[in-house]
N, C-alpha and C positions, 0 to 999 in steps of 0.2 A: 704352482702351489708350493708353499713353503715346506721345507724338509721336516719341520717340526709338527706339521698337521698330521693327526692320526688318520691313516688311510682307511681303516675300517669304519670309522665314523663318517668319513667323507663318502665312502661307497654307499653307506646307508642313506645319507642325505641325497645322493644322486639317483637312488633306486627308482623313484617314480618317473623320472625322465628317460630312463634307459629303454632300449628296444627289448622285445621279448627274448630274443636270442642273447642279448647282452646280460639280461637278468639271470640267465642260466649260468653264466660265468660268475656273476656275483654270488649266486647261491652256492656254487662250488667252493668259492673262497670261504664263505661262512661255514660250510660243512667240513671242509678239510683244508685249512689254510697252510698246513705243512706241505701238502702235496703241491699246491699251486706255487708256493715259494721256491720249490726245487725243480718242478717239471719244466719241460720244453713247451713251446707254443703248441706243437702238434699233440703232445700228451694232454695238455689242458683242454684243447679243442675236442679230442676224442672222449675224454671223461665227461665233459659238459654237453656232448652231442651237438656241437656247433662247428663252424668252419674256422680255419686258422685266421682268416681275415676278421672274423667276429671278435676273437680274442684281442687282436690288435686294436680294433675299434673300441672295444670295452676299455682298454688301458687309456686311450685318449679321451674317452667319454668321462672318465673319473679324474681327468687333469694330470695324468702321468705322461711323460714324454714318449714312452714306448713300453713294451712288455717288461723289458729289463728293469726299467725304473719302477714299474708296478711291483715286481718281485722284490726289489731292494726295500721298498717301503713295507711290504708284508713281512719281510725278515726283521725290520726294525720294530714292527708291532709285536712280533714274537719275542724279541729280545726284552721287551718290557716285562714279560712274565706271562706264562700260560694262564695263570689264575685270573688275569684281566681279560681273557678271551673266552675261556671255557667255563661253564658253570661248575662250581665245586659242590660237593655233597654238603647238605645243611647240617650244622652242628646242633647241639642239644639246646636249642632255644636261647632264651635270655641268660641261662646259667653259664653259657660259654664266656660271657663278659667277666664274671667273677672267677671262673676257673683259669682263664688266660691271664688275668691280672695276678692271681696268686702264683701261678707258675713263673711268670715273668719276674715277680719280686723275689721268689726263691732262687732263681737262677742268678739274679744280680746281687743278691745278698752274698752268695758264695764268692763272686768276683770282688765285691767291695771289702770283704774280710781280708783280702790279700793286698788291698790298695793302701796308699799312704794317706789315709784320711787325716791322721793327726798332723802330718806335714801341710796338708791343704788348709786345715783349720788355723794353724799357726801363720801361714802365709796371709790369710784373710785378716786375722787379728792384728797383724803388724802393718797393714796397708794404710796409707794416707786416705785413699778412697778406693772403692770397689766399683768396677764397671762391668755390667753383665751384657754380653752380646748374644743375640739369638735371632734366627730368621726362619720363616716358615711357620706353619700353624702351631705345632707342639712347642718348639723352642722359644717362639715369641711369647706364648703364655707362661712358660716356665721362667723366662727372664724376668717377667713382671712378678711372678710368684716369689722368686728369690729376693727381689727388692722388698716385697711386703714382709717376708720372713725376717730379714736382717735390719730393716730400718727401725723396727720397734725394739731392737736390742741396742740401738744407739750407734749403728755403723753408718758412715757416709757412703751410700750405695745408690747407684742409678742404673736403670735398665735401658738399653738401646736396641729395641726389637725392630730394626729397620735396615734395609740393605746398605744405604749410603752413610748413615750416621755413625755406625761403628768405625768405619774407615776415617771419618773426620775426627772423631774423638780420639782414636788411637794415635793420631799425629800430634796430639797435645799432651801426651802422658809423660810422667816422670818415673824414675826408678823406684820410687816409694809407692807407686800405684799398682793395683792388681786387676787384671782382666779375667773374668770368668766367661769362657767361651762354651756355649751350649750347642751341641749338634749330635743327634742320634747316630748319624752315619759318619760324620767327620769329613764329609766331602763337599760341604757347601762353600763355594768359592768366596762369597762375601765375608763369611765368618773367618775362614782360614786366612784370607789376605789381611783382614783387620788384626787378627791375633799376631801374625808375623810382623806387621808394621809396629804393633805395640812392643814386641820384643826388641825390634831395632832401636826403639827409643828408650830402651832400658827397663820397661815395665815387665813385671812377671805375669805369667799366664797360667791359669788353672783351667784345664779342659775337662768337661764332663761329656765323654764321647766314646766311640768304639776304639778298642785297643788296636794299635797298628795303623790307624787311619792317618791321613795327612795332617789333620788337626792335632792328633796326639803327638805327632813328631815335632810340632811347633812348641808344645806346652812344656812348662817347667815341671808340672805335676799333672797327671791324668787320673781321673776317677773313671773307671771303665764302665761302659754300658754294653749290654747285649740285647738286641731286639729279638723278640720271639714272634715273627710274623708267619701266619699260616696261609693256606690257599683260600680260606674263607674271608674274602675281602670286604664284607659288608659291615663288619663292626670296626670301630676306630682302632688305630694302632695302640697296642698295649705298652709300647716303649716309654710313653710319657709317665707311666706309673713308676718305672725305674728311675727316671730323671728326677721326679718329685721326691722319691725316697732319698736320693743322693743329696738333694738340696736340704731336706729335713735333717739328714745326718750332720751336714755342715752347720745348720742353724743350732742344733742341739749342742754340738761341740763348742761353738762360740758362746752359747748361753752358759754352759757349765764352766767355762774359763773365768767368768766374771759373775758368779752367782748372786752376790749382793747387789751389784749394779743392775743385773737382769731383773731381779725381784722388784727393785725400785721402779724401773721403767715399765714393767708389765703392770704393776699395781697402779701407777699413774694412768696408764692407758685404760685399765679396767674402770677406774673411777670416772674418767672422762666419758667412756662409752655408756656406763650406767646412767650418768646424768643426762645423756643424750637420748637413749632409747628405753631405759628401764629394763625390767625383766629380772630373772633370778641370777644368782652369782655363778652359774655354771655355763653361761653362754660363751661361745668362742670369742676370742679377742679380735674383733674386727672382721670376721669371716662371714 
């Protein structure tokens, strides 16, 4: 069994085929994973009311080499975070979505007020072309969001939300190009490697990521993000609100640098959309 396979999910899948005595060991794991991860074979056997041999058979029945291998995999499951194993108390219904978004935005507003936003705007404004790198669910969507925000302001911008493309594109860049690297954690290898490669070819890198992360260390300028993740795992990560706000700040800064040009382009866009879809004059521009 691969080391990347979640042992708890695998035990659940194996449960119907286990012997009754082996199921007692499985139930003990589900009831007290901390104990099983640390206890000896004899302690596990006594707590589950089975023999030492049953504990060993159970480990092999769930495709572990031995009990030590089983305990190593349980420890790895614990390292992912207790909130993914134990049920958390339920928050205040759907209102938690709005509350968490507001709290995340407030936290990141404080961080952004101390960041070099003007320097980031100037870097983008001077670029021959802007390339946005993002991987994973949130950063992939935000890379495309940034492309949509800036292309209508007249900037040459492309989004590359895929693991291999950023590395390929980074190898073609010039010193007049700017990479915007998006990562909430700053630990995504594909994005970090592509950003570092872009720097080696002379391109400048603007990172929207966590302060002090590996990606932040590669960047010329970092706009800091702070994720506010709770133990209640059932609603989506609120960090994407902070990343979107950072992108909106950059778009606004660029628009205000060239007010006349921005008005012309947005007016042309509005006329084109009105001719296509109709509606009143307060509809969003292309959203």
